[in-house]
mmCIF file as gemmi writes it, N, C-alpha and C atoms, coordinates in Angstrom:
data_model
loop_
_atom_site.group_PDB
_atom_site.id
_atom_site.type_symbol
_atom_site.label_atom_id
_atom_site.label_alt_id
_atom_site.label_comp_id
_atom_site.label_asym_id
_atom_site.label_entity_id
_atom_site.label_seq_id
_atom_site.pdbx_PDB_ins_code
_atom_site.Cartn_x
_atom_site.Cartn_y
_atom_site.Cartn_z
_atom_site.occupancy
_atom_site.B_iso_or_equiv
_atom_site.pdbx_formal_charge
_atom_site.auth_seq_id
_atom_site.auth_asym_id
_atom_site.pdbx_PDB_model_num
ATOM 1 N N . MET Axp A 1 ? -16.961 -30.881 -5.717 1 0 ? 1 A 1
ATOM 2 C CA . MET Axp A 1 ? -17.624 -29.919 -6.58 1 0 ? 1 A 1
ATOM 3 C C . MET Axp A 1 ? -18.494 -28.96 -5.766 1 0 ? 1 A 1
ATOM 4 N N . ASN Axp A 2 ? -19.055 -29.448 -4.696 1 0 ? 2 A 1
ATOM 5 C CA . ASN Axp A 2 ? -19.875 -28.594 -3.843 1 0 ? 2 A 1
ATOM 6 C C . ASN Axp A 2 ? -19.056 -27.479 -3.209 1 0 ? 2 A 1
ATOM 7 N N . MET Axp A 3 ? -17.785 -27.764 -2.956 1 0 ? 3 A 1
ATOM 8 C CA . MET Axp A 3 ? -16.93 -26.784 -2.294 1 0 ? 3 A 1
ATOM 9 C C . MET Axp A 3 ? -16.675 -25.571 -3.189 1 0 ? 3 A 1
ATOM 10 N N . LEU Axp A 4 ? -16.703 -25.764 -4.511 1 0 ? 4 A 1
ATOM 11 C CA . LEU Axp A 4 ? -16.495 -24.641 -5.425 1 0 ? 4 A 1
ATOM 12 C C . LEU Axp A 4 ? -17.615 -23.615 -5.319 1 0 ? 4 A 1
ATOM 13 N N . ALA Axp A 5 ? -18.795 -24.037 -4.93 1 0 ? 5 A 1
ATOM 14 C CA . ALA Axp A 5 ? -19.909 -23.115 -4.76 1 0 ? 5 A 1
ATOM 15 C C . ALA Axp A 5 ? -19.628 -22.132 -3.629 1 0 ? 5 A 1
ATOM 16 N N . TYR Axp A 6 ? -18.781 -22.502 -2.698 1 0 ? 6 A 1
ATOM 17 C CA . TYR Axp A 6 ? -18.408 -21.604 -1.59 1 0 ? 6 A 1
ATOM 18 C C . TYR Axp A 6 ? -17.113 -20.854 -1.89 1 0 ? 6 A 1
ATOM 19 N N . LEU Axp A 7 ? -16.175 -21.535 -2.513 1 0 ? 7 A 1
ATOM 20 C CA . LEU Axp A 7 ? -14.853 -20.936 -2.712 1 0 ? 7 A 1
ATOM 21 C C . LEU Axp A 7 ? -14.848 -19.843 -3.779 1 0 ? 7 A 1
ATOM 22 N N . ILE Axp A 8 ? -15.604 -19.993 -4.836 1 0 ? 8 A 1
ATOM 23 C CA . ILE Axp A 8 ? -15.6 -18.989 -5.901 1 0 ? 8 A 1
ATOM 24 C C . ILE Axp A 8 ? -16.155 -17.65 -5.412 1 0 ? 8 A 1
ATOM 25 N N . PRO Axp A 9 ? -17.294 -17.6 -4.726 1 0 ? 9 A 1
ATOM 26 C CA . PRO Axp A 9 ? -17.753 -16.294 -4.213 1 0 ? 9 A 1
ATOM 27 C C . PRO Axp A 9 ? -16.806 -15.685 -3.178 1 0 ? 9 A 1
ATOM 28 N N . VAL Axp A 10 ? -16.194 -16.525 -2.346 1 0 ? 10 A 1
ATOM 29 C CA . VAL Axp A 10 ? -15.234 -16.014 -1.363 1 0 ? 10 A 1
ATOM 30 C C . VAL Axp A 10 ? -14.023 -15.413 -2.072 1 0 ? 10 A 1
ATOM 31 N N . ALA Axp A 11 ? -13.533 -16.09 -3.113 1 0 ? 11 A 1
ATOM 32 C CA . ALA Axp A 11 ? -12.382 -15.579 -3.868 1 0 ? 11 A 1
ATOM 33 C C . ALA Axp A 11 ? -12.737 -14.272 -4.579 1 0 ? 11 A 1
ATOM 34 N N . LEU Axp A 12 ? -13.93 -14.193 -5.143 1 0 ? 12 A 1
ATOM 35 C CA . LEU Axp A 12 ? -14.351 -12.954 -5.809 1 0 ? 12 A 1
ATOM 36 C C . LEU Axp A 12 ? -14.502 -11.813 -4.812 1 0 ? 12 A 1
ATOM 37 N N . PHE Axp A 13 ? -15.029 -12.109 -3.644 1 0 ? 13 A 1
ATOM 38 C CA . PHE Axp A 13 ? -15.174 -11.086 -2.614 1 0 ? 13 A 1
ATOM 39 C C . PHE Axp A 13 ? -13.81 -10.579 -2.153 1 0 ? 13 A 1
ATOM 40 N N . LEU Axp A 14 ? -12.873 -11.488 -1.91 1 0 ? 14 A 1
ATOM 41 C CA . LEU Axp A 14 ? -11.539 -11.075 -1.458 1 0 ? 14 A 1
ATOM 42 C C . LEU Axp A 14 ? -10.799 -10.3 -2.546 1 0 ? 14 A 1
ATOM 43 N N . GLY Axp A 15 ? -10.973 -10.695 -3.802 1 0 ? 15 A 1
ATOM 44 C CA . GLY Axp A 15 ? -10.376 -9.942 -4.903 1 0 ? 15 A 1
ATOM 45 C C . GLY Axp A 15 ? -10.947 -8.549 -5.01 1 0 ? 15 A 1
ATOM 46 N N . GLY Axp A 16 ? -12.267 -8.432 -4.863 1 0 ? 16 A 1
ATOM 47 C CA . GLY Axp A 16 ? -12.911 -7.114 -4.888 1 0 ? 16 A 1
ATOM 48 C C . GLY Axp A 16 ? -12.476 -6.253 -3.718 1 0 ? 16 A 1
ATOM 49 N N . LEU Axp A 17 ? -12.316 -6.874 -2.558 1 0 ? 17 A 1
ATOM 50 C CA . LEU Axp A 17 ? -11.842 -6.141 -1.379 1 0 ? 17 A 1
ATOM 51 C C . LEU Axp A 17 ? -10.421 -5.623 -1.586 1 0 ? 17 A 1
ATOM 52 N N . GLY Axp A 18 ? -9.573 -6.442 -2.182 1 0 ? 18 A 1
ATOM 53 C CA . GLY Axp A 18 ? -8.21 -6.002 -2.49 1 0 ? 18 A 1
ATOM 54 C C . GLY Axp A 18 ? -8.184 -4.884 -3.507 1 0 ? 18 A 1
ATOM 55 N N . LEU Axp A 19 ? -9.029 -4.977 -4.515 1 0 ? 19 A 1
ATOM 56 C CA . LEU Axp A 19 ? -9.116 -3.921 -5.524 1 0 ? 19 A 1
ATOM 57 C C . LEU Axp A 19 ? -9.619 -2.626 -4.905 1 0 ? 19 A 1
ATOM 58 N N . PHE Axp A 20 ? -10.615 -2.723 -4.035 1 0 ? 20 A 1
ATOM 59 C CA . PHE Axp A 20 ? -11.125 -1.538 -3.347 1 0 ? 20 A 1
ATOM 60 C C . PHE Axp A 20 ? -10.033 -0.889 -2.492 1 0 ? 20 A 1
ATOM 61 N N . ALA Axp A 21 ? -9.26 -1.701 -1.772 1 0 ? 21 A 1
ATOM 62 C CA . ALA Axp A 21 ? -8.193 -1.154 -0.929 1 0 ? 21 A 1
ATOM 63 C C . ALA Axp A 21 ? -7.117 -0.477 -1.781 1 0 ? 21 A 1
ATOM 64 N N . PHE Axp A 22 ? -6.794 -1.067 -2.921 1 0 ? 22 A 1
ATOM 65 C CA . PHE Axp A 22 ? -5.794 -0.472 -3.806 1 0 ? 22 A 1
ATOM 66 C C . PHE Axp A 22 ? -6.276 0.851 -4.374 1 0 ? 22 A 1
ATOM 67 N N . LEU Axp A 23 ? -7.517 0.889 -4.828 1 0 ? 23 A 1
ATOM 68 C CA . LEU Axp A 23 ? -8.055 2.132 -5.386 1 0 ? 23 A 1
ATOM 69 C C . LEU Axp A 23 ? -8.182 3.215 -4.315 1 0 ? 23 A 1
ATOM 70 N N . TRP Axp A 24 ? -8.533 2.826 -3.11 1 0 ? 24 A 1
ATOM 71 C CA . TRP Axp A 24 ? -8.595 3.786 -2.008 1 0 ? 24 A 1
ATOM 72 C C . TRP Axp A 24 ? -7.21 4.359 -1.712 1 0 ? 24 A 1
ATOM 73 N N . SER Axp A 25 ? -6.171 3.504 -1.743 1 0 ? 25 A 1
ATOM 74 C CA . SER Axp A 25 ? -4.827 4.006 -1.474 1 0 ? 25 A 1
ATOM 75 C C . SER Axp A 25 ? -4.352 4.937 -2.587 1 0 ? 25 A 1
ATOM 76 N N . LEU Axp A 26 ? -4.748 4.679 -3.811 1 0 ? 26 A 1
ATOM 77 C CA . LEU Axp A 26 ? -4.41 5.603 -4.899 1 0 ? 26 A 1
ATOM 78 C C . LEU Axp A 26 ? -5.088 6.948 -4.7 1 0 ? 26 A 1
ATOM 79 N N . LYS Axp A 27 ? -6.364 6.912 -4.321 1 0 ? 27 A 1
ATOM 80 C CA . LYS Axp A 27 ? -7.126 8.152 -4.15 1 0 ? 27 A 1
ATOM 81 C C . LYS Axp A 27 ? -6.616 8.975 -2.971 1 0 ? 27 A 1
ATOM 82 N N . SER Axp A 28 ? -6.14 8.305 -1.918 1 0 ? 28 A 1
ATOM 83 C CA . SER Axp A 28 ? -5.692 9.031 -0.733 1 0 ? 28 A 1
ATOM 84 C C . SER Axp A 28 ? -4.243 9.518 -0.846 1 0 ? 28 A 1
ATOM 85 N N . GLY Axp A 29 ? -3.563 9.224 -1.958 1 0 ? 29 A 1
ATOM 86 C CA . GLY Axp A 29 ? -2.232 9.772 -2.195 1 0 ? 29 A 1
ATOM 87 C C . GLY Axp A 29 ? -1.095 8.983 -1.568 1 0 ? 29 A 1
ATOM 88 N N . GLN Axp A 30 ? -1.269 7.699 -1.395 1 0 ? 30 A 1
ATOM 89 C CA . GLN Axp A 30 ? -0.223 6.887 -0.785 1 0 ? 30 A 1
ATOM 90 C C . GLN Axp A 30 ? 1 6.735 -1.687 1 0 ? 30 A 1
ATOM 91 N N . TYR Axp A 31 ? 0.835 6.885 -2.98 1 0 ? 31 A 1
ATOM 92 C CA . TYR Axp A 31 ? 1.925 6.645 -3.925 1 0 ? 31 A 1
ATOM 93 C C . TYR Axp A 31 ? 2.459 7.936 -4.539 1 0 ? 31 A 1
ATOM 94 N N . GLU Axp A 32 ? 2.203 9.069 -3.927 1 0 ? 32 A 1
ATOM 95 C CA . GLU Axp A 32 ? 2.627 10.345 -4.489 1 0 ? 32 A 1
ATOM 96 C C . GLU Axp A 32 ? 4.143 10.541 -4.421 1 0 ? 32 A 1
ATOM 97 N N . ASP Axp A 33 ? 4.742 10.285 -3.278 1 0 ? 33 A 1
ATOM 98 C CA . ASP Axp A 33 ? 6.173 10.531 -3.078 1 0 ? 33 A 1
ATOM 99 C C . ASP Axp A 33 ? 6.839 9.232 -2.636 1 0 ? 33 A 1
ATOM 100 N N . MET Axp A 34 ? 7.294 8.443 -3.604 1 0 ? 34 A 1
ATOM 101 C CA . MET Axp A 34 ? 7.854 7.128 -3.292 1 0 ? 34 A 1
ATOM 102 C C . MET Axp A 34 ? 9.272 7.225 -2.721 1 0 ? 34 A 1
ATOM 103 N N . ASP Axp A 35 ? 10.046 8.227 -3.136 1 0 ? 35 A 1
ATOM 104 C CA . ASP Axp A 35 ? 11.431 8.324 -2.693 1 0 ? 35 A 1
ATOM 105 C C . ASP Axp A 35 ? 11.613 9.17 -1.44 1 0 ? 35 A 1
ATOM 106 N N . GLY Axp A 36 ? 10.671 10.015 -1.122 1 0 ? 36 A 1
ATOM 107 C CA . GLY Axp A 36 ? 10.815 10.921 0.012 1 0 ? 36 A 1
ATOM 108 C C . GLY Axp A 36 ? 10.943 10.199 1.333 1 0 ? 36 A 1
ATOM 109 N N . SER Axp A 37 ? 10.13 9.195 1.565 1 0 ? 37 A 1
ATOM 110 C CA . SER Axp A 37 ? 10.186 8.465 2.83 1 0 ? 37 A 1
ATOM 111 C C . SER Axp A 37 ? 11.498 7.703 2.971 1 0 ? 37 A 1
ATOM 112 N N . ALA Axp A 38 ? 11.991 7.164 1.875 1 0 ? 38 A 1
ATOM 113 C CA . ALA Axp A 38 ? 13.245 6.42 1.93 1 0 ? 38 A 1
ATOM 114 C C . ALA Axp A 38 ? 14.409 7.341 2.313 1 0 ? 38 A 1
ATOM 115 N N . TRP Axp A 39 ? 14.433 8.536 1.757 1 0 ? 39 A 1
ATOM 116 C CA . TRP Axp A 39 ? 15.512 9.466 2.083 1 0 ? 39 A 1
ATOM 117 C C . TRP Axp A 39 ? 15.366 10.015 3.501 1 0 ? 39 A 1
ATOM 118 N N . ARG Axp A 40 ? 14.132 10.242 3.949 1 0 ? 40 A 1
ATOM 119 C CA . ARG Axp A 40 ? 13.928 10.72 5.315 1 0 ? 40 A 1
ATOM 120 C C . ARG Axp A 40 ? 14.34 9.68 6.338 1 0 ? 40 A 1
ATOM 121 N N . ALA Axp A 41 ? 14.21 8.413 6.02 1 0 ? 41 A 1
ATOM 122 C CA . ALA Axp A 41 ? 14.613 7.358 6.944 1 0 ? 41 A 1
ATOM 123 C C . ALA Axp A 41 ? 16.131 7.32 7.084 1 0 ? 41 A 1
ATOM 124 N N . LEU Axp A 42 ? 16.863 7.657 6.026 1 0 ? 42 A 1
ATOM 125 C CA . LEU Axp A 42 ? 18.314 7.622 6.065 1 0 ? 42 A 1
ATOM 126 C C . LEU Axp A 42 ? 18.924 8.902 6.639 1 0 ? 42 A 1
ATOM 127 N N . GLU Axp A 43 ? 18.186 9.986 6.569 1 0 ? 43 A 1
ATOM 128 C CA . GLU Axp A 43 ? 18.677 11.266 7.031 1 0 ? 43 A 1
ATOM 129 C C . GLU Axp A 43 ? 18.708 11.316 8.565 1 0 ? 43 A 1
ATOM 130 N N . ASP Axp A 44 ? 19.797 11.817 9.131 1 0 ? 44 A 1
ATOM 131 C CA . ASP Axp A 44 ? 19.906 11.853 10.592 1 0 ? 44 A 1
ATOM 132 C C . ASP Axp A 44 ? 19.335 13.132 11.193 1 0 ? 44 A 1
ATOM 133 N N . GLY Axp A 45 ? 19.026 14.136 10.379 1 0 ? 45 A 1
ATOM 134 C CA . GLY Axp A 45 ? 18.387 15.335 10.866 1 0 ? 45 A 1
ATOM 135 C C . GLY Axp A 45 ? 19.347 16.382 11.409 1 0 ? 45 A 1
ATOM 136 N N . ASP Axp A 46 ? 20.63 16.145 11.361 1 0 ? 46 A 1
ATOM 137 C CA . ASP Axp A 46 ? 21.628 17.097 11.854 1 0 ? 46 A 1
ATOM 138 C C . ASP Axp A 46 ? 22.134 17.907 10.665 1 0 ? 46 A 1
ATOM 139 N N . ASP Axp A 47 ? 21.609 19.131 10.506 1 0 ? 47 A 1
ATOM 140 C CA . ASP Axp A 47 ? 21.955 19.959 9.348 1 0 ? 47 A 1
ATOM 141 C C . ASP Axp A 47 ? 23.14 20.883 9.617 1 0 ? 47 A 1
ATOM 142 N N . LYS Axp A 48 ? 23.706 20.859 10.809 1 0 ? 48 A 1
ATOM 143 C CA . LYS Axp A 48 ? 24.842 21.726 11.121 1 0 ? 48 A 1
ATOM 144 C C . LYS Axp A 48 ? 26.116 21.16 10.502 1 0 ? 48 A 1
ATOM 145 N N . PRO Axp A 49 ? 26.933 22.032 9.894 1 0 ? 49 A 1
ATOM 146 C CA . PRO Axp A 49 ? 28.203 21.543 9.349 1 0 ? 49 A 1
ATOM 147 C C . PRO Axp A 49 ? 29.18 21.161 10.46 1 0 ? 49 A 1
ATOM 148 N N . MET Axp A 50 ? 29.939 20.11 10.219 1 0 ? 50 A 1
ATOM 149 C CA . MET Axp A 50 ? 30.931 19.677 11.205 1 0 ? 50 A 1
ATOM 150 C C . MET Axp A 50 ? 32.145 20.598 11.116 1 0 ? 50 A 1
ATOM 151 N N . VAL Axp A 51 ? 32.567 21.166 12.223 1 0 ? 51 A 1
ATOM 152 C CA . VAL Axp A 51 ? 33.701 22.099 12.255 1 0 ? 51 A 1
ATOM 153 C C . VAL Axp A 51 ? 34.85 21.468 12.971 1 0 ? 51 A 1
C-alpha cells in the first residue's frame, strides 16, 4: 500500500507529460499533411519522361 503513494503521482506526471507532448505536436503542425510524407518517400524524384 505504501508503494501506491509513489506510483500514483509518477503515473499522473507521466500522463501529463504525454498529454503536453501531444498538445505541443498538434500546435506545431505535426499532423497537418499525413499523406504527403508517405508519397514523398515513394517518389524517386525523376520527373523526366522515359524516351
